[in-house]
N, C-alpha and C positions, 0 to 999 in steps of 0.2 A: 277221057284221062287225063287230058292236059288241064282242064278246069279242076280236077280233083287235085292235082300236084299245088296248084296255086292256092286253092283252099287250105291245104295241108301246110304250106309255107305259113300262111296267115296265122294258122293255130298255133304253129311252133313258135313264131316270134312273138305273139302276144301273151302265151302261157307258158312255154317252157324256158325262153331266155330269162324273164324276170326270176322264175324259180331258181335257175341255176346260179343267177348273180347274187341271190341272197344266201343259198345254202352250200354254194360252192360247187366245183366240178367234181361229179362222181363218176367212176369207170363203168358201173353198170348202167348209166342213164342212156347213153346212146343205143345200146343193144335193146333195150326197152322200148325207146322211141322208135328203133327199127321195126320191131315186131307189131307194136301198134299200128304204124303207118301201114304195114304190109296187109294186117288184117282188115283194116280200114278200106284200103283200096280193093281187096279182094272181095269184101262185102259189097262194094258199091258196084262194082263191075267184074264180075266172075267169068264173062265171056270176052274179056278183053284179050288183044293180041298179045302174046309172049315177048314180041320184039322190043315193046315199049317197057322200060326199065325206070324205076325210081333213082334218081340222083342224090342219094342219101349222104354220101360223102361231100357234095356240094354244101348241103345243108350243115354238115358238122362243121366246116370252114367257116361258115357264115356265123353260126353260133359262138365258135371258138374265138373269131375276130371280135365280136360285139363284147362278150366277156372280156376278154383281154383289154379292151379300150376301158371298161368300166374299172377293172382292177389298176390299170396305169393311172386312172384318175385319183382314186383312193389312196394309192402309194404316194403320188404326187402331193395330195394334200397332207398326207401324215408327213413328208417330208420338210413340208413348207412350215407346218405347226412346229415341229421339232426345230427347225431353223430359227423360228421367233422366240421359242422358248430359250434356245441357246443365246440369243441375242439379248434377252431381258436378262439373263443369267449375268452375262458379261457387263451390262450396265448396273445390275446391282453390285457388281464386284468394284466396278470404276466409282461408283457413288461411295462406296464404303472406303475407297482409297483416297477420297476427298478431292475427286475431279469434277469439273463442272459439267454435272448430268442433271437433267431435269428429274422432280420426283415422279411426275406423271407423264406418260407418253402413250400417244394413241397407236393403235396397229397400223394406221398409215404413215405416221412418223417413223414407226420402227421399219417398215418397208423400205422407207427412203433412206434410213440410216444404213441399212443392208446394202443398198444398192450403191453407196458412196464408193468412188473407185479405190481410194487409198485410207490410210488411218488418220493422216492429218486432215483430209476432207470429213472423215467422221467425226474427230475431235470438234472441228470448227462448227460442223452442223449440230452437235450437241451442245457447244457453248452457245449458239444462237438461240436454240430451244431453251437453254437455263435461264439467259438473260430476259427471254420473252416472258418466262413464267414469274420471274422476280418482279418484272414491270407490272404484270397483271396483279399479283399481290399487293404490291405498293398502292396501285390504284384502288384496289377493294379496301385496303386498311385505311386510305383516306377518306373513302366514301362512308366507312364504318364509323370512322372519328368524327366527320362532318354530322352524321345521324346522331351519334352520341351527344355531341355539344348541343344540336338543335333540341333533342329532347331533354336535356338538362337545363337548357335555358327556358324551355316551355315549362319545366317543372318549377324552376326558380319563381317564373312569372305567376304561375299558379299558386304558389307559396305566399308571394308577396300580395297578390289578390286577396287570398284567404286572411292574410293579415289585416289588410285594409278593412276587412268585413268584420273585423273581431269586434266582440260585443262592447269592449270599452271604447274603442274608436267610435262606434256607432252611438253610444250613450253620449259621449263628448260631443259629437256633431249635432246631436238633438238637443243636447243643452244650450250650444251655442246658437243654434237657431231659435230656440226659446228666448234667449237672451237678447239677440238681434230683435226679435220681433217685440219683445217687450220695451225696448228702447223706442221702437218705431211707433208703438202705440202711445207711449208716453209723450213722444214729440208731436203727436196729433191733437194733445191736449195742452202741452205746456211749451212745445218747441216753436222756434222762429219760422213763420212761413217763407217758402221759397217757391216762386211760380214759374211754370214754363207755359209760355204763350203759346198754343197751338192754332194761330191764325194766319200761318204762312203756306198752307197747302197750295193754293193758288199761283204763288210764286215759285214753286219748286217743281221738279220733274217726279215722276215715280219712284226714280232711283235715287233722287235726293230725299225723298220723304222716307225711304226705307233706310237711309243711312242715319237720318236725324232719329228716327225711333231707336235703331241700336245704340246711339249715343245716349239717348236717353234712359235706356235700359241699364247701361253700365253705370250711368250717373245714380240711378236708384239704387243699384247693388253697392255702390261705394258709400252713399249716404247711410243705407241700412247698417252697415258695420261700422261706421265711426261712433267715436264715443258720445257725442252730442249731436245727433243729426236733425236736419231740418225737417219741418211738416211740409212735405211735397204737395203742390196744387197743381193739377192740369187743367187750366182754364181754356175757355173757346173750344171744347173739344166736343165735336157733333156725333151725334150717333152713326151717322151714314158716312164719317170722314175716312179717308185713307190713313190717317193717324190710328184710329181705333181698330183697322184692319190688321195692321202691322202689329200693333200691341198684343191682338189675340193672338197672332202667329207665334209671337215671343214666349207670352205668360200661358196661353191655354186655359186649363182650370184653374191656375193661379191668380188670374186677373181679378176674380171676385173676391179672394182673399189679400190683394194686395193692401197694405196698409199707407194709402195715399188718398187725397181728395180728388175726385173726378168730377167735373161740372162743365156744362156747356154755357154758363155764364162769362162775362167778362170779369177781370179783377177789379175794375174800377166799380163795379157792383158790389164787390164782397168787400173790398178795403177801402180806408180813406185815401184820397190822392194825394194829401200831404206826406204819408208815410211811404208812398210808392217813389222806388228808383228803379227806372229802366237801363239796364247795362247794355250798352252799344259801343262798338269800337268807333262809331263815327260821331260820338258825342264830343263837343268842345270842351266839356268839364271834366276834369281828371279827378277820380276818386282817391282821396288821401287816406282815410281810415275807415274800418270797417264799423258800421253802426248796427249795434244788436235791437235796435227799435225800428229800423227800417223794413221795409218788405220789398226785395229785389226781384226784379222780373228778368227772365232770361228768353229770348227769343228762340224757338224750337225751330231753327233755319239752319241747312247745310247749303250754303251757296257756292256751288262750283264757279260759277261765272263772276263772281264777286260784285254782285249789284249794291252798290254803295247807298246809303242813305234810305234803305227800305224800313227798318226798325226804327230809325230817328224820326223819320217822317211820321210813322204810326204812333210815337211816343208824343210827339208834339201835337198831332191831331187830338190826342185824349188829354193833352195838358199836363203831361207828367214830367218830373224831374228825371234828367238822364245823367250818365256817368260812365266814363270808360276807364279801364285800368291803367295806372301808371307805369306802362311797359318802358317807355323811354327815359322815365326817371332813375329806374333801377336797372336797365339792361342797355347795353351798347348794342342797339337794334341793327341787324342787316336790312338788305332791302327785300321788299315783299310786304303782304298785307298783314294786319295785326289782329285778324280775326282766329279766334281759338275753337276748339270743338266743345261741344256741350259737357262732355265727360271731364275736360281739362279745366272748364269752367267751373265744376262742382268741385274738384280736388283744391282749387285755389280758394273757392269761398269757405269750404270746411276747415282748411287750414288758417285762414285768417280769422275765423270765428273761434278756433281753438286757442292759437297762438298770438294773432296780431301782428306777426312778422312776414313782411312783404318779401323778403328774400327767400325765406322759406317757402311761402306762397308761390312765387314765381318760379320755383325750380321745376313745377309742372309744365311749364313753357317748354316746347321741343327746342332742343339745343341748336338745331339747324337754323333756327330764325335768329339768334344773338351770339355775339362773341364772347361775352361776359358779363359780370355785373359791375356797376358803377361804383368804384371803392376808392376814389381819390377826388379831391378838391378840384373845381372846375379850371383854374389856371393850369394846374398841373396836367389836367385832362387835354386842355389846349395846346400845350407844349406838345404832348404826345402825337395830337392830330397833326400838328403843324410837320413835325419831323416825319411821320408816315406819308403825309402827301407829297413832301419834296423828294423822300427816296422813291416814291411810285411815280411822279408825274415830271420831276425834274424842275429847274428853274422857272421855265417858261410859264407853267401853270402854278406857281408858287402863290402869285398874288391872288388869284381866283380862288384858291384852296383855302389861303388865310381867310378870305371874306366868308366863305362857307363856314369855317370853324367858328368865326365870330358869331355868326347868326345862330349856330348850334349852342354856342355858350350862351346865348342870350335866352335861348328858349329853354336851357336847363335851369338857369336862375330864375325865370319867370314861375316855372313849374314848382 
């Protein structure tokens, strides 16, 4: 009988209690359950002793207590929801009244607001949430503005790229390229030759050869865009040389279409020696005027270690005339070597060919190498140098500086 009681309790807990919680407590439920339990017990054991009774009142108390707990939980949930709704209504009223209240507030923040001990604490908490919301909005607005500016800049860049690729611009660039190519083609027939000597590969490092080729590429581009270009010759250019490899890197497929003369022969085998002038900074002879009948040679060398006399020695071995640019005659030269880059030499020679003006031509010399142009007579220049030396070195070195200026003035007069 005791085991039957335990089984009946389990059945009641798992079946009757959930049913009563869902449909409410009814008055006729307990008598029905009592009858069912009694009939079930009588069927199971009809020979049981009459002294053993079922404790149905205890079951009733257990069922009532479980149901009461669930009812209390639902009531508390309803009360909490109604309190939250009331708090939200209060916040809406304060917002309409113009107080510092956030527009969006979460349930956790609302509970924290309800737990505030005083009204001033609630106001401070709402003000804190309001300022936090304003900062978030400002940050989002700044991010959106930056995104819009970036998109607008990209749009403008794409529009400018489209304008650059306009048909008229393309036609103009193609026309100019054809004009430059036509001038270069004419210079190959009627133009004055200008030779780049490619026989200095052994005197340079790989980096120096790369720099030399880059300067030659700039020189060729400048020559092609000039009004009266030179007929450029690349002489002593071997098939397996480092010069040619660097040229192929720069020009690629355009190397075969380049309007220049490329040969592995020496320039003395192509042109008469009496018309050749080798331009070198080590030459004792100064070039006075540009001769349109001469063939000028430029050594394709970039010498970082300043090896003097290499190009001059080569010209002397070949029995050629040499010349140096009159830098000291027209420029107040500072200390340092008078070597110029190959593209600077090309600019100077093109300007001399077009205008014959040394001052315009020597404007392509880097300004860090000289103080200015010589535009005064020699005696005035001498006085200026004496005054500068006196102020700079004092009276002790005045005699020495005077002698230096005399020698400088004599050199200028000789030139």
